[in-house]
PAGUNU-409921 format. One record per atom (N, C-alpha, C, O): x, y, z; residue in one letter. Coordinates in pm, whole numbers, plus 50000, padded with zeros to 5 digits. Example, Ala and Ser with C-alpha at 12.3 -4.5 7.8 and 13.67 -1.06 7.14 Angstrom:
BEGIN
513194943150780a512304955050780a513204967050780a514244966850846a512854977550708s513674989450714s512905000350787s513415011450804s
REM end
This chain:
BEGIN
637087173794935m636087170094833m634747176094870m634377176294987m634037181094772r632717186594799r631687175394791r631607167994692r630887174194898i629847164094907i628507171094916i628297179595001i627587167394827y626227172494830y625327161894894y625497149994871y624357166494973f623427157495039f621997159994992f621557171394986f621287149294960l619867149694928l619177138595007l619737127795026l617947141195053t617187130795122t615757130695070t615217140995031t615137118795071c613787117195018c612737123795105c611617125995061c613097126995229t612197133895321t613037143295407t614217140595427t612467154195457p613267163695538p613937156895655p613347148495723p615207160695679a615987154495785a617057164495830a617197175295771a617797160895934i618927169095976i620207160995958i620187148695964i621297167995936l622607161795915l623507164596034l623627176096078l624127154196087k625117155496192k626457150296141k626507139996074k627527157196173l628877152896137l629687151496265l629847161096340l630197139296289n630897136296415n630087140696536n630637145696634n628757138696528g627877141396640g627367155596650g626547158496737g627837164696565l627457178796573l626487182296462l626637177796349l625497190496494f624517194796396f625207202396282f626007211396307f624897198496156a625557204696042a624567210195940a624977214295831a623277210295972g622297215895880g621157206395851g621097195395906g620247210695765s619087202695727s619277197395585s620067202695507s618527186995552t618597180995418t617177178095369t616277175495447t617017178695237d615767175095171d616087172795024d617167167794992d615187176294934m615427174094792m616177185794726m616357185894605m616627195494806f617467206294755f618897203794801f619127200394917f619857205394712e621237201994743e621827211094850e621757223294840e622427204894952r623277211795048r624637205095043r624717192995019r625697212495066h627017206295052h627947209895166h627747219695238h628977201595181i630067204095275i631367201095202i631377193995101i632457206495253e633797203195204e634427193895307e634467197095426e634937182495263v635487172795357v636677165595296v636707163095176v637647162495380d638787154195340d638377139795364d638147135895478d638287131795260m637807118095273m638747109395354m638367098495397m639967113995376q640917106595460q640597108095608q641077100295691q639777118195642d639457120795783d638417111195839d638227110395960d637747103995751k636737094095792k635707100195888k635527095596001k635057110595841v634037117595920v632777108895930v632337103095831v632217108096052l630977100496072l629787109596045l629607119796111l628977105895947a627777113495912a626547105895962a626447093695949a625607113496018e624337107796061e623217116596008e623247128796024e622237110295945i621097117695890i619847112995962i619507101195959i619157122496028v618047119296116v616757125096058v616607137296054v615827116696013p614547121495960p613497122696070p613707118396184p612367128596036g611227128896127g610277117696096g610667107396040g608997119496132e607917110096098e608177095896147e607797086196082e608817094696263n609077081696325n609897072396236n609727060196240n610787078196156l611677070396072l613027068896139l613427077396218l613737058196108q615027055596169q616137063296099q616117064495976q617107068696174p618247075496112p619177065596043p619117053596068p620037070795958v621107062795897v622437069395932v622507081495952v623477061595940n624807067095966n625857059695886n625707047895856n626917066795850f627957061195764f629187069995772f629097081795808f630337064395741f631587071995734f631747077995595f631517071295494f632147090395590l632497096795463l633937093095431l634877099295480l634087082795348d635427078295310d635377072795167d634327072595104d636517068495119e636617063794981e635777051194959e635237049094850e635657042695061e634887030395047e633417033495020e632777026394942e632887043895083l631487047695061l631247051194915l630187048294860l632237057594851l632087061894713l632297050394614l632057051994495l632727038994664k632907027194579k631777017094596k631357010694500k631277015794719n630247005794749n629197011894842n629237009394963n628277019594789p627247025794873p626317015294932p626087004894870p625757017695052p624767008495109p623467008895031p623267017794948p622586999395058a621386997494977a620417009194986a619647011394893a620427016695096y619477027695112y619957040695046y619267050795053y621107040494985m621767052694936m622157051494789m622567040794745m622017062494714d622577063594579d623697073794583d623557084394643d624817070694518v625967079794511v626237083194365v626307074294280v626387096194338y626657101194204y628007108194206y628217117494284y628937103894120l630277109494115l630487117093986l630067112693879l631147128693997g631447136393876g632187149093907g631837156294000g633217151993827g633947164493842g634607166293977g634697177594026g635077155394039g635717156594170g634747159294283g635157162994393g633457157394258e632417159494359e631597146694374e631687137494292e630797146094479a629897134794500a628567139894550a628497149094632a627507133694500v626157136394548v625667123794619v625647112994560v625277125294744i624757114094824i623257116194841i622817126294896i622487106494794y621037107294803y620517095794889y620657084094852y619927099095002i619297088895087i617867087195036i617017095795059i617617076194968r616317074294903r615347066194986r614187064394947r615817061095101r614917052895184r615347053395329r616527051595361r614377055795418f614577054395561f613637043495612f612477042995570f614107034995700e613257024695757e612367030595865e612767039895935e611167025195879s610257029395985s610657023096118s611177011896120s610427030196228r610667024396360r609607013996394r609827005196478r608467014896329d607387005496352d607626993096266d607406993496145d608066982296328t608416970096253t607366959196271t607626947596239t606196962796321r605126952796330r604666948796190r604676956896098r604256936196176i603736931296049i602256934796039i601466931896129i601896941195928n600496944795903n600096939295767n600686942995666n599096930495765i598626924595640i597706934695570i596686938595626i598076938795448i597256948095370i596176940395296i595006944195298i596566929595229f595586920195175f596266906895147f597486906095135f595436896595138q595936883195107q594896876295021q593696876895050q595356869694914t594406863294824t595046850994759t596266849994745t594176841594721r594626830094644r594486833194497r593446837894452r595556830494420f595516832394276f596156820194211f597336817494231f595346812894134e595786800194077e596326791394192e595586788394285e597566787194188e598126778794295e599066786894385e599966781394448e598836799994390n599716808894466n598946815694580n597766818794567n599656817794689l599156826094797l599886839494787l601096840294805l599126849894756v599686863294735v599356871894857v598196873494894v600396877294919t600226885395039t600926898795023t602106899294988t600206909395048l600796922695051l600796926995197l599746927395262l601976930295250f602076933795391f603116944795411f603986947095327f603006951295525s603996961395561s604736956995687s604136951795781s606016959295686q606866957295803q607976967695793q609116964695759q607586979995826g608456991395795g608206995595652g607627006195629g608646987595556e608366989795414e607226980595372e606816971695447e606706982695250v605636974195198v606256963395109v607116966295025v605816950995129y606376939695056y605246931394993y604136930695045y605586925294880l604706915894813l605326901994824l606456899794782l604576892794883s605036878994897s604176869994810s602956870894811s604836861294733v604126851694649v604656837794681v605846834994662v603756828994731e604126815294764e603366805894673e602136806094669e604096797694600g603486787994510g604516777794470g605126771394555g604706776194339r605756767294290r607106771594347r607936763294385r607316784694352d608496790494414d608036800694518d606846802594540d608996807094581y608676817494679y609476829994644y610666829194615y608806841594648s609496854194623s608936864994713s607786864394754s609756874794743i609316886394820i609916898694754i611116899194727i609076908694728t609486920594653t609096933094730t607946934394773t610046942294749a609746955094812a609046964094711a609526965694599a607916970094749l607126977894655l607096992894686l606917000894594l607266996894809g607227011194840g605907015394902g604917008094900g605937027594959a604817032395040a603517034094962a602437033495021a603607036194831k602367038394752k601437026394758k600247027694730k601967014594794f601137002594799f600546999994938f599996989294963f600657009695029r600037008095161r598517007195148r597847000995230r597987013395044e596577011595010e596557005994868e596857013094772e596196993294855a596306986494725a595106977394704a594346974494796a594976973094581r593906963894544r594456953694444r595426956394373r593826942094440a594236931594348a593036927194265a591926926094317a593266924794137e592176921094048e592696911093944e593736913293882e591966900193927e592356890393826e591996895693687e590916901093666e592916893893593k592726898293454k593046886693360k593596876493402k592696888493234r593086879093128r594006886493034r593686897392986r595146880493008l596136886492920l596546876192816l597146865992849l596216878892691a596466869492581a595836855792612a596356845492571a594726855992683g594036843592717g594496837092845g593896827192888g595536842092907f596086836293030f595646844493152f595506856693141f595416838093266p595076845593387p596316852493446p597386846493454p596156864793487v597196872093558v596536879693672v595326881993670v597326883393771l596826891293884l597466905093878l598696906393879l596626915393872a597096929293868a596966935294007a595856936194061a598076939594064v598106945994196v598416960694175v599456964194120v597496969394219s597636983794196s597716991194329s596986988094423s598627000894335g598747009494451g599187023294406g600307024894357g598307033494421g598637046594366g598797045294216g597917040094148g599947050194163d600217048594020d601107036493992d601607034793880d601307028094093g602127016094075g601307004294029g600177002394073g601866996293940l601206984293889l602196972693890l603306973693838l601766961693950v602526949193949v601636938393887v600466937093926v602166930793794v601406919993729v602096906793762v603306905293744v601306897293811i601816884293852i601256873493759i600056873293732i602116864693711s601686853993621s601046842693701s601096842593824s600446833193630r599786821893696r600786813093771r600396805593860r602086813893736t603106806193807t603676813693927t604536808393998t603206826093949g603666833894064g604816843294036g605346849394129g605206844493911a606326853393877a605816867693858a604736869893803a606606877293904v606306891293877v606786894493737v607996894693712v605856896893644i606246898893504i606236913693465i606736917393359i605676922093551f605666936593523f605606943993655f604846940293744f606406954593666s606356963193784s606846976993744s608016978893712s605926986693746n606297000193706n605177009793746n604087005693786n605487022793735e604467033093754e603777035393620e604437036593517e602457035993622v601707037693498v600607048093517v600107050193627v600247054593407v599087063493406v597827055293387v596807057893452v597897045493297c596767036493273c597307023493214c598407023093159c596497012993224a596876999893170a595656993093111a594556994193166a595846986092999e594766979192930e595176964692907e596196961992844e594366955392958f594636941092944f593746935392835f592536937492835f594346927992742g593596921792632g594476911192569g595076903092639g594556911192438q595496902292369q596926906392398q597846898192394q597116919292427t598416924392468t598206932992593t597076936392628t599306936592658l599266946092769l599716959692715l600836961092666l598826969592726k599146983092681k599196992192804k598226992992879k600316998892823v600467007792938v600957021392891v601707022492794v600527031592963t601037045192941t601817049193065t601297048693177t603057053293045m603937056993156m604347071693143m604687076393035m604307078593254q604657092793257q606107094493297q606557088493395q606857102593223f608227105993260f608257119793324f607527128793282f609097121393423e609277134493485e610327142193404e611497142993443e609887147793292t610787154993203t610257169093179t609117172193211t611117177593123c610737191393095c609547192193000c608737201493010c609437182692910a608357182792812a607217173492851a606347170492769a607197168892979a606137160093028a605877148492932a604757146292888a606937141192902a606847130292805a606077118292861a606117115392980a605367111592771r604667099392804r605057088492705r605187090992585r605237076492756a605547064992669a604357055692666a603837051792771a603917051992548v602857042192529v603527029292482v604067028592372v603477019092568c604167006492539c603166995092527c602176994592600c603436985992436e602586974292417e603456961892428e604516960992367e602976952092509y603736939992535y602936927692492y601746926592521y603596918592425g603016905592399g603276896392517g604186898792597g602466885692529y602596876592644y602406862292597y601476859192524y603316853392641d603266839292601d602896830192717d603056817992708d602396835992825g602036828092942g603126827493045g602896823193158g604336831893009e605456831793103e606116845493116e606426849893227e606316852193005k607026864993011k606426874792911k605776870992813k606666887692938l606246898392848l607366901492750l608546900592783l606976904992628t607936909192526t607446922392467t606306923392423t608316932392466l607926945492413l607666944392263l608526940092186l606456948392224v606056947992083v606256961592018v606776962491907v605846972192088s606006985592033s606096995592147s605626993192258s606717006892117s606857017592216s606937030892144s607657032292045s606187040592193k606207053792133k606177064192244k605337063792334k607117073592236t607197084192336t606697097192276t607127101292168t605777103692346e605217116292300e605437126992408e605257124292527e605817138892365e605997150092458e604717158392458e604217162392353e604187161092577t602887167692588t602987182592615t601977189592614t604187187692640e604377201992663e605577206992585e606507199392558e605567219692548k606687225792478k607577232892579k607127242092647k608837228992589p609717234992689p610157249092650p610277252392532p610387257192751d610927270592730d612357269392677d613057259692707d612787279292598e614127278592540e615217278192647e616297272892621e614957283592767k615957283492873k616297269392919k617397266792966k615357260292904i615607246392946i615557236792827i615387224792845i615727242292707l615627234092587l616697223192583l616447212292533l617887226292637h618947216092633h618607204292725h618947192892693h617947206992838f617527195892923f616477187392851f616537175092853f615517194092787a614467186892714a615067178392603a614607167292578a616097183592535f616747176192427f617377163392480f617147152592425f618187164492587f618847152592642f617807142592695f617977130492679f616757147492758e615707138592808e614987131492694e614597119992708e614817138292582s614187132192466s615037120992409s614517110692368s616357122892408v617267112192365v617147100392461v617067088892417v617147103292590m617107092692693m615827084392685m615877072192702m614687090992661t613397084092662t612987078892525t611847074392508t613897079392427f613637074792290f612477082592229f611637076992159f612467095592256g611457104392197g611907109392061g612907104892006g611147118592008d611447124491878d612447135891896d612127147491873d613697132191937f614687142491967f615177149791842f615767160491851f614927143791724e615377150191600e614747164091582e615337172691516e613577166191639k612917179191623k613677190391692k613427202191664k614597186991782y615387197191850y616637201091772y617317210691808y616947193691665l618217195391596l618117205591482l617077206991417l619227212491460s619307221691347s619417213791217s619777202091220s619127219991103p619257212990975p620667207590952p620837197090889p621667214691003e623057210290984e623377197891067e624147189391024e622787196891188l623097185691277l622177173691253l622497162491293l621047175991190l620057165391171l620617152991101l620257141891140l621477154290999p622007142190935p622807133191029p623017121490999p623277138591144k624057130691239k623207125491355k623737120391454k621887126791344a620997122691452a621197107991490a621127104491607a621437099591391g621597085291416g622817081891499g622887071091556g623797090991506d625027088491581d624957093691723d625837090791804d623917101291755l623897108191885l623797098592003l624487100692104l622977088391994r622837079192107r624147072092137r624507070392253r624857067792032e626157061392053e627157071492110e627967067992195e627087083792063y628007094292110y627797097292257y628757098992332y626527098092300l626227101492438l626297089392531l626507090992651l626127077492478g626227065592562g624927062392634g623907068992613g624977052192718g623777047092784g623447054192913g623487047993020g623117066792906f622767074093028f621297071493064f620477069192976f620987072093193t619657068793242t618997080293317t617897078593371t619637091793321g619057103193390g619697116093342g620787115993285g619017127193366v619527140393330v619407149193454v618327150493512v620517155293495a620537163093619a620957177493593a621687180393498a620477186293679v620917200193676v622357200693726v622657194393828v623267207793660p624647208593706p624747213993849p623887221493895p625797209993918t625997214394056t626397229094060t626747235093958t626337234794179e626667248794199e628087251994155e628327262194090e629037243294190s630437246094154s630657244994003s631447252693947s629957235593936f630087234593791f629587247393726f630237252693636f628447252293770c627877264593712c628787276593734c628857285493650c629487276693848a630417287593874a631597287293779a632107297793739a632037275293742l633167273893650l632757275793504l633577280093422l631517272793472h631037273493333h629717281093328h628677275393294h629747293893362p628497301593374p627747303493243p626547306093244p628437302293130d627807305293002d627417292992921d626897294192810d627677281192977e627397268992903e625957264292924e625437264793036e625317259792817r624017253192827r624297238292850r624257230192758r624577235092975a625047221593007a624057214093095a623257219993166a624147200893087a623347191993172a624247180493216a625187176793146a623937174993332g624667163293380g623967150593337g622807148393374g624627142293260l624057129493217l624527118693314l625707117693346l623577110493359i623837100793466i623997086893406i623127081993333i625137080493438y625457067293384y625607057393500y626407059793590y624857046393500p625017036293606p626337028993594p626747025093484p627017027093708r628297019993709r628197006593783r628826996893742r627417006193889k627146994093966k625946996994053k625507008494056k625386987194126p624206990094208p624427002194300p625367002494379p623527012094288n623517024094372n624677033694346n624857043294421n625467031294242l626617039994213l626527044894069l626357036993976l626647058094051y626477064293919y627587074393893y628207079693986y627817076793767e628797086893725e628057097893649e627197095193565e628407110493679i627817121793609i628847127393511i629967130793549i628447128193384k629267134493282k628497146493228k627287145693204k629207157493208y628537169793164y628687171593013y629777170592957y627537174392950f627507177592808f626777190792790f625827193792862f627237198492693a626607211392665a626187211892519a626627203892436a625317221492488v624857223392351v625047237892310v625117246892394v625127239992180e625077253292122e623807254092038e623467244591967e623117265292045l621867266991971l622057276091852l622857285491854l621307273191748k621267281691629k619807282691585k619187272691548k619277294691591d617867297091556d616937288191639d615947282891589d617277286791768g616427279091858g616547264191845g615747256791903g617557259391770k617767245091751k619167241191798k620087249291795k619307228691841v620607223691886v621507221691763v621187213991673v622627228991763d623527228891647d624857221891678d625627218691587d625117219591808n626357213091847n626177206791984n625507212492070n626767195092004v626717188192133v628137184092167v628817177792086v628597187592287f630007184992321f630157182992472f629387188592550f631157174892514p631397172692657p632067184892719p632797192292653p631807186992847v632387198092922v633047192393046v632387185693126v634337194893064g635027190293184g634807199993298g634267210893280g635247195693417q635127204393534q636487206693595q636597213793695q
REM end
């Protein structure tokens, strides 16, 4: 089986204790018999702890929490999205009282948000919150606490519940919560979302996705699938003949949550296809990749069809 390796930070790969190459955000692969139960170890720099695991069938069914596994076409992509720090000392980033809650942001390897009040919760936030700030806001007349770190925003209700957590370009608090979120897509899409608030939970009132760049025709099929995924104006990519079927496309493609560049072996088998890998969640940290291709007519998508491997 061909296994591709990706890591969130540069690292080296060892197989059964022997150096097997380097890893980063560019795919590297090996061929392995999953029955051999090869021991893989990935060692990062920057004082981060290595991870190790057996390459076997169980890994492809139940990946550990630090890993995402993508299956498709008889191949697997293993992405190590988190390494723990060797420094496990507790460091308080900030602590504040909000309503009847004690809110603490601290690092212990990773960055965590702790809220103690009526209930107790702890949420992992990521490295962007190592430098963060907290500010009390009013939302629909109710007090909320906005915790910002980099482009990350967490909103805490007066009862201590985390009611919003996402990356945002900007946020506006008033009678409603208005946020602008940036998507990493070919057309640099942005979603402007507005949420109503009843003092306990947010409810999406409206959402509009706008594409801020025009993609090159070479990557038009990726932009099209990403537009479908982000609920953008994907109809503009369709030919006049396919436009009447626009309403059926989302059901036809299913609930995919990502768009990936096809693997090296897929491209070798289908060199002439304008194909993309659509990513479907199957269970925590486990995904399936299905390949779909398009045919263009006068620069517009005229046909969409699945491609096997």
